C-alpha positions as semicolon CSV with decimal commas, in nm:
position;residue;x (nm);y (nm);z (nm)
1;M;4,771;24,553;11,337
2;L;4,702;24,322;11,629
3;H;5,007;24,273;11,848
4;G;5,079;23,904;11,885
5;S;4,884;23,616;11,741
6;P;4,730;23,303;11,896
7;H;4,966;23,008;11,896
8;A;4,832;22,705;11,714
9;H;4,714;22,416;11,925
10;E;4,603;22,062;11,851
11;R;4,408;21,810;12,051
12;A;4,466;21,438;12,043
13;D;4,238;21,177;12,195
14;A;4,149;21,307;12,542
15;R;4,133;20,954;12,676
16;T;4,504;20,906;12,629
17;G;4,605;21,265;12,687
18;S;4,635;21,559;12,451
19;R;4,920;21,798;12,391
20;N;4,813;22,159;12,336
21;G;5,075;22,373;12,167
22;A;5,136;22,720;12,318
23;D;5,464;22,900;12,368
24;A;5,512;22,888;12,744
25;G;5,766;23,170;12,742
26;V;6,104;23,192;12,906
27;S;6,154;23,035;13,247
28;L;6,208;23,304;13,508
29;S;6,306;23,081;13,797
30;S;6,361;22,713;13,862
31;S;6,633;22,478;13,972
32;Q;6,432;22,165;13,888
33;S;6,449;22,208;13,506
34;A;6,226;22,041;13,245
35;R;6,264;21,690;13,391
36;M;6,006;21,781;13,653
37;R;5,661;21,648;13,557
38;L;5,380;21,811;13,753
39;A;5,018;21,696;13,765
40;V;4,781;21,991;13,800
41;V;4,435;21,876;13,909
42;G;4,179;22,137;13,804
43;G;4,186;22,355;13,496
44;K;3,988;22,666;13,582
45;L;4,148;22,985;13,713
46;Q;4,359;22,824;13,987
47;G;4,467;22,556;13,743
48;T;4,554;22,816;13,481
49;E;4,772;22,995;13,736
50;A;4,942;22,672;13,841
51;A;4,999;22,553;13,485
52;Y;5,128;22,893;13,369
53;L;5,381;22,911;13,654
54;A;5,486;22,548;13,615
55;L;5,551;22,603;13,245
56;K;5,752;22,914;13,327
57;A;5,963;22,697;13,557
58;G;6,033;22,460;13,270
59;Y;5,812;22,178;13,401
60;E;5,606;21,940;13,195
61;V;5,242;21,986;13,299
62;V;4,981;21,711;13,307
63;L;4,640;21,880;13,335
64;I;4,353;21,676;13,477
65;D;3,993;21,797;13,476
66;R;3,651;21,650;13,410
67;R;3,581;21,914;13,145
68;V;3,747;21,965;12,807
69;D;3,723;22,339;12,750
70;V;3,867;22,471;13,076
71;P;4,086;22,785;13,063
72;A;4,413;22,600;13,131
73;A;4,353;22,363;12,840
74;G;4,479;22,624;12,592
75;L;4,829;22,623;12,740
76;D;5,113;22,385;12,652
77;V;4,982;22,104;12,871
78;I;4,920;21,732;12,838
79;Q;4,547;21,720;12,897
80;H;4,352;21,429;13,045
81;V;3,975;21,467;13,062
82;M;3,873;21,248;13,354
83;D;3,737;21,233;13,707
84;I;4,044;21,156;13,913
85;T;3,826;20,991;14,182
86;A;3,633;20,759;13,952
87;D;3,894;20,499;13,851
88;R;4,172;20,436;14,101
89;A;4,374;20,212;13,871
90;R;4,371;20,463;13,586
91;S;4,446;20,753;13,819
92;E;4,733;20,568;13,983
93;A;4,879;20,480;13,644
94;L;4,865;20,843;13,534
95;L;4,974;21,010;13,857
96;G;5,250;20,755;13,898
97;T;5,421;20,903;13,591
98;C;5,440;21,244;13,763
99;D;5,695;21,378;14,008
100;A;5,441;21,573;14,213
101;I;5,070;21,657;14,228
102;L;4,935;22,008;14,273
103;P;4,560;22,037;14,341
104;A;4,416;22,349;14,181
105;C;4,048;22,316;14,258
106;E;3,806;22,348;14,547
107;D;3,609;22,029;14,500
108;E;3,604;21,871;14,846
109;A;3,569;21,514;14,721
110;T;3,863;21,550;14,484
111;L;4,086;21,710;14,747
112;A;4,001;21,444;15,006
113;W;4,062;21,166;14,751
114;L;4,403;21,307;14,659
115;A;4,503;21,350;15,024
116;G;4,406;20,989;15,093
117;H;4,554;20,827;14,783
118;A;4,859;21,027;14,674
119;P;5,079;20,891;14,959
120;R;4,993;20,536;14,846
121;F;5,104;20,624;14,494
122;G;5,439;20,747;14,624
123;V;5,392;21,089;14,465
124;P;5,428;21,407;14,676
125;L;5,104;21,606;14,714
126;L;5,182;21,978;14,727
127;F;4,885;22,052;14,948
128;D;4,780;22,060;15,315
129;L;4,421;21,936;15,349
130;P;4,372;22,015;15,723
131;A;4,499;22,370;15,670
132;Y;4,274;22,407;15,365
133;E;3,970;22,288;15,560
134;T;4,030;22,555;15,824
135;S;4,097;22,828;15,571
136;S;3,792;22,742;15,359
137;S;3,560;22,812;15,653
138;K;3,537;23,178;15,750
139;V;3,393;23,072;16,085
140;A;3,693;22,847;16,157
141;S;3,935;23,107;16,019
142;N;3,792;23,382;16,239
143;Q;3,823;23,155;16,541
144;L;4,190;23,100;16,452
145;F;4,248;23,477;16,417
146;A;4,092;23,535;16,757
147;E;4,310;23,267;16,919
148;L;4,624;23,415;16,761
149;D;4,515;23,773;16,839
150;V;4,581;23,895;16,486
151;P;4,402;24,214;16,375
152;R;4,075;24,138;16,199
153;P;3,739;24,305;16,130
154;L;3,506;24,330;16,428
155;P;3,229;24,069;16,431
156;W;2,859;24,153;16,430
157;P;2,697;24,316;16,625
158;D;3,006;24,490;16,765
159;C;3,092;24,634;16,424
160;G;2,769;24,823;16,348
161;F;2,698;24,948;15,994
162;P;2,816;24,934;15,724
163;A;2,883;24,564;15,754
164;V;2,995;24,286;15,520
165;V;2,773;23,980;15,483
166;K;2,932;23,670;15,329
167;P;2,899;23,293;15,319
168;S;3,134;23,100;15,543
169;T;3,261;22,859;15,279
170;A;3,253;23,038;14,941
171;S;3,578;23,187;14,810
172;G;3,658;23,534;14,683
173;S;3,368;23,769;14,616
174;I;3,103;23,500;14,572
175;G;2,792;23,587;14,773
176;V;2,949;23,892;14,939
177;S;2,740;24,204;14,997
178;I;2,775;24,528;15,192
179;V;2,473;24,628;15,400
180;N;2,390;24,962;15,560
181;D;2,090;24,888;15,780
182;E;1,890;24,612;15,950
183;Q;1,662;24,563;15,649
184;E;1,951;24,506;15,407
185;L;2,121;24,279;15,660
186;A;1,810;24,063;15,698
187;A;1,767;24,035;15,321
188;A;2,131;23,940;15,263
189;R;2,126;23,687;15,545
190;T;1,802;23,530;15,419
191;A;1,939;23,498;15,064
192;L;2,253;23,317;15,179
193;E;2,069;23,091;15,420
194;A;1,822;22,999;15,144
195;D;2,122;22,871;14,945
196;G;2,233;22,662;15,241
197;H;2,520;22,885;15,359
198;M;2,631;22,959;15,712
199;V;2,644;23,339;15,729
200;V;2,929;23,557;15,853
201;V;2,866;23,925;15,932
202;E;3,155;24,152;16,019
203;E;3,292;24,504;16,001
204;F;3,329;24,666;15,662
205;V;3,685;24,794;15,644
206;S;3,751;25,050;15,374
207;G;4,099;25,107;15,242
208;P;4,364;24,938;15,030
209;S;4,355;24,559;14,997
210;L;4,679;24,361;15,004
211;S;4,763;23,997;14,950
212;L;5,061;23,790;15,060
213;E;5,162;23,428;15,003
214;V;5,358;23,216;15,248
215;I;5,510;22,873;15,196
216;R;5,583;22,675;15,510
217;Y;5,760;22,342;15,507
218;G;5,923;22,145;15,788
219;G;5,864;22,429;16,033
220;A;6,041;22,688;15,816
221;A;5,845;22,964;15,644
222;A;5,912;23,179;15,338
223;V;5,697;23,492;15,325
224;L;5,684;23,608;14,966
225;Q;5,621;23,943;14,796
226;P;5,303;24,135;14,888
227;T;5,073;24,255;14,613
228;A;4,798;24,516;14,597
229;L;4,446;24,426;14,486
230;E;4,190;24,641;14,307
231;F;3,824;24,545;14,267
232;D;3,540;24,600;14,022
233;R;3,184;24,694;14,110
234;F;3,106;24,328;14,182
235;Y;3,378;24,320;14,454
236;D;3,578;24,090;14,227
237;C;3,953;24,145;14,189
238;K;4,021;24,308;13,852
239;R;4,383;24,416;13,894
240;V;4,693;24,308;14,089
241;T;5,000;24,529;14,117
242;A;5,351;24,482;14,253
243;P;5,553;24,598;14,429
244;V;5,330;24,741;14,701
245;E;5,387;25,107;14,770
246;A;5,312;25,126;15,143
247;D;5,466;25,219;15,477
248;P;5,744;24,969;15,563
249;A;5,598;24,933;15,914
250;L;5,266;24,823;15,766
251;L;5,433;24,564;15,542
252;A;5,638;24,437;15,836
253;A;5,318;24,396;16,040
254;F;5,158;24,209;15,750
255;S;5,456;23,975;15,723
256;T;5,451;23,909;16,098
257;A;5,079;23,829;16,096
258;T;5,130;23,599;15,797
259;E;5,402;23,399;15,971
260;L;5,193;23,381;16,288
261;I;4,891;23,244;16,102
262;A;5,100;22,994;15,905
263;E;5,248;22,863;16,229
264;G;4,913;22,870;16,408
265;I;4,744;22,662;16,140
266;D;5,051;22,432;16,127
267;L;5,076;22,487;15,754
268;E;5,273;22,243;15,542
269;G;5,238;22,398;15,199
270;L;5,112;22,720;15,044
271;M;4,871;22,978;15,184
272;D;4,744;23,315;15,067
273;I;4,641;23,589;15,313
274;E;4,432;23,894;15,223
275;V;4,409;24,203;15,440
276;M;4,239;24,539;15,432
277;V;4,455;24,827;15,547
278;H;4,310;25,040;15,826
279;G;4,562;25,312;15,913
280;L;4,885;25,120;15,971
281;S;4,704;24,804;16,079
282;P;4,650;24,521;15,829
283;K;4,317;24,358;15,922
284;V;4,305;23,998;15,803
285;I;4,002;23,939;15,582
286;E;4,056;23,581;15,472
287;I;4,307;23,303;15,422
288;D;4,323;23,030;15,159
289;A;4,557;22,734;15,196
290;R;4,565;22,654;14,826
291;V;4,710;22,782;14,501
292;P;4,564;23,131;14,455
293;S;4,496;23,285;14,117
294;Q;4,628;23,620;13,993
295;T;4,876;23,722;14,265
296;P;5,150;23,459;14,202
297;T;5,190;23,573;13,841
298;A;5,225;23,935;13,951
299;V;5,491;23,823;14,201
300;L;5,676;23,632;13,930
301;H;5,692;23,929;13,696
302;S;5,791;24,175;13,970
303;C;6,058;23,982;14,161
304;D;6,127;23,667;13,952
305;V;6,012;23,433;14,231
306;N;5,803;23,147;14,097
307;I;5,574;23,037;14,379
308;V;5,494;22,699;14,221
309;A;5,865;22,626;14,173
310;V;5,943;22,720;14,535
311;L;5,661;22,497;14,659
312;A;5,765;22,203;14,441
313;E;6,131;22,234;14,534
314;A;6,045;22,235;14,906
315;F;5,851;21,909;14,882
316;M;6,091;21,743;14,636
317;N;6,412;21,841;14,815
318;G;6,288;21,824;15,174
319;E;6,360;22,187;15,258
320;L;6,260;22,536;15,154
321;P;6,489;22,692;14,895
322;A;6,626;23,041;14,956
323;V;6,412;23,313;14,799
324;D;6,480;23,680;14,736
325;C;6,154;23,873;14,702
326;S;6,313;24,211;14,634
327;A;6,127;24,391;14,357
328;R;6,316;24,400;14,029
329;R;6,048;24,573;13,823
330;G;5,689;24,689;13,835
331;A;5,411;24,452;13,730
332;V;5,042;24,504;13,658
333;Y;4,809;24,208;13,605
334;Q;4,453;24,293;13,496
335;H;4,155;24,150;13,309
336;V;3,961;24,310;13,024
337;L;3,631;24,217;12,862
338;V;3,543;24,321;12,508
339;E;3,174;24,309;12,420
340;N;2,891;24,524;12,283
341;G;3,132;24,778;12,139
342;T;3,308;24,840;12,471
343;V;3,623;24,736;12,656
344;E;3,632;24,737;13,034
345;V;3,870;24,626;13,309
346;L;3,669;24,377;13,515
347;G;3,720;24,107;13,776
348;E;3,854;23,762;13,703
349;H;3,505;23,617;13,665
350;V;3,527;23,723;13,299
351;M;3,816;23,479;13,254
352;G;3,650;23,183;13,425
353;S;3,393;23,153;13,148
354;A;3,630;23,235;12,860
355;G;3,718;22,876;12,767
356;P;4,073;22,768;12,674
357;L;4,320;23,056;12,697
358;T;4,617;23,109;12,468
359;L;4,941;23,266;12,589
360;M;5,046;23,555;12,365
361;E;5,348;23,784;12,383
362;D;5,358;24,158;12,312
363;F;4,980;24,187;12,317
364;F;4,904;24,556;12,252
365;G;5,233;24,645;12,417
366;C;5,182;24,425;12,724
367;H;5,454;24,176;12,806
368;E;5,208;23,885;12,780
369;A;4,839;23,806;12,768
370;L;4,624;23,504;12,838
371;T;4,325;23,535;12,607
372;N;4,051;23,363;12,411
373;Y;4,077;23,626;12,137
374;R;4,039;23,496;11,785
375;H;4,038;23,697;11,464
376;G;3,695;23,844;11,399
377;A;3,563;23,783;11,751
378;T;3,337;24,055;11,891
379;R;3,330;23,921;12,244
380;W;3,650;23,810;12,410
381;A;3,847;23,848;12,730
382;A;4,214;23,877;12,819
383;T;4,441;23,886;13,118
384;L;4,702;24,152;13,044
385;I;5,044;24,124;13,210
386;S;5,243;24,448;13,194
387;R;5,600;24,503;13,312
388;G;5,798;24,822;13,355
389;D;6,112;24,954;13,519
390;D;5,888;25,054;13,808
391;L;5,520;25,034;13,897
392;A;5,437;25,370;13,741
393;Q;5,577;25,259;13,405
394;A;5,397;24,924;13,427
395;R;5,069;25,105;13,494
396;K;5,128;25,330;13,194
397;I;5,185;25,029;12,971
398;A;4,871;24,863;13,109
399;D;4,660;25,174;13,044
400;E;4,800;25,212;12,694
401;A;4,716;24,850;12,617
402;V;4,349;24,906;12,700
403;E;4,349;25,223;12,490
404;G;4,519;25,032;12,207
405;I;4,253;24,762;12,213
406;A;3,983;25,030;12,200
407;K;4,149;25,202;11,906
408;Q;4,216;24,882;11,713
409;F;3,856;24,762;11,734
410;D;3,681;25,100;11,755
411;L;3,555;25,040;12,110
412;Q;3,442;25,268;12,390
413;V;3,650;25,239;12,708
414;L;3,405;25,216;12,996
415;P;3,517;25,453;13,275
416;K;3,585;25,322;13,623
417;G;3,263;25,272;13,812
418;E;3,033;25,289;13,507
419;S;2,780;25,011;13,497
420;R;2,706;24,801;13,192
421;D;2,337;24,770;13,101
C-alpha cells in the first residue's frame, strides 16, 4: 500500500486569493507564532522552499506569482495569481496586509520593484538587492573573491584543462559545461555567447561540494549549518545531506570565508555560499544572496534551525536571534523521477516542472515528501526528506524509500551514472 496520501486542496477565485489545503506539519522552530503573515513572491522552487519553511514556523503564507500551477501552489498557502509590478494600488493593498515580504524569484524587474516600493508600503523586505546584484554576476562575484583573497578556482587561462565554462548570470547548473581541450572550449563559449551570455571560464575543481547559509543583519552574522551536495549527470543537485562529515579545520575555514564574504558584500539579509573541497581548502564556486532551494530544508531537519524564521525574526525584531546549529539528527533530501517504468534520483530540475506539490508524511518510510503523485499516475516526481538518528541511518531510510517505490510500482531503479534514453 502507498505510504501517505495526497491532502485534499481547493482553489477559490484566484483574483481574490485562494486557500490550498495541505497539512504543513509540525513547527520545528519559531518564536513569531502563527500571527506572522509572510508574503512569498515567486512560487517555483525557491518559493516552495520559502513557503514550506514559513509554514513549518507557523506563519500564514501569502503566495504571489503570475502563474497558477507553480510548485508552491499545492501547499497550505493563500494564493494570488498576479504580476506584483503591474498594479501598484492592488499590490500595496495586498502587501499591506502582510508583516513581511520574502522575494523567492530571480526576475530582475520584480526584485527591483519590490526593493523600490516595499519601504513605501511600510512592510519589511527580507532581501538585499545590492548584494543580490553582485552575487548574481559571476564576474562581479569573482572580483569580490579576489579583493577579499578567499580561495577560489583559478581563472582561465591560468587554470588549464579541464575547465568549467559557465554563463556569468545564470544560476545553478544552467549552461554549465566541462571542457577538456581548445575545441570544446570554443564550442561552449560560442553557444553561450549566441544566447547573449557573458562567459566565465575557470578551473575545474573535483571533490566534495558543500553549501553554507549566512544571515547578516545590523553588522552581526549567523553562520548556519553546512550541508553536502551531490549532483546528477546534468551537474544538477540531486541530493543534500546533513550534517557534513568533514575535517573540523575545513569546516572552520569554510565558516571563516563565509563571514568574510558576507561582510565584504555588506550583506543585510540571507546568502548561500557553495564551495568545492580541494584538500583542506574550500574553494568558493558561487554565492547567491537570496533564498536558496534544497539546503535550508536539510538544515531544518538536521538541526531544527528554520532559516526563514531566523531571517524574519532578525528583520522584525531588529536583531539576529541566537541560533544553535548543532546537529541533532541526520537528514537526507533528494529528488526522484518516476517515468517509463523506472525510478531515478535526479536533480531538482525534475521538480521545477512538476506543477503544484503536495506535502505528504511517511511517504515510503521517509519523514516527508513534496510530490505531484496522484493515484494511477505513471509519471511523477517527489522530493524525499529522510531523517535518522545519524546520517548513516538517514541514508538507509532514503535508499529504502527508493527501493520501496520501485517495488510498489514494479519499476527498475536506474543505477548511478546510467543515462536515460
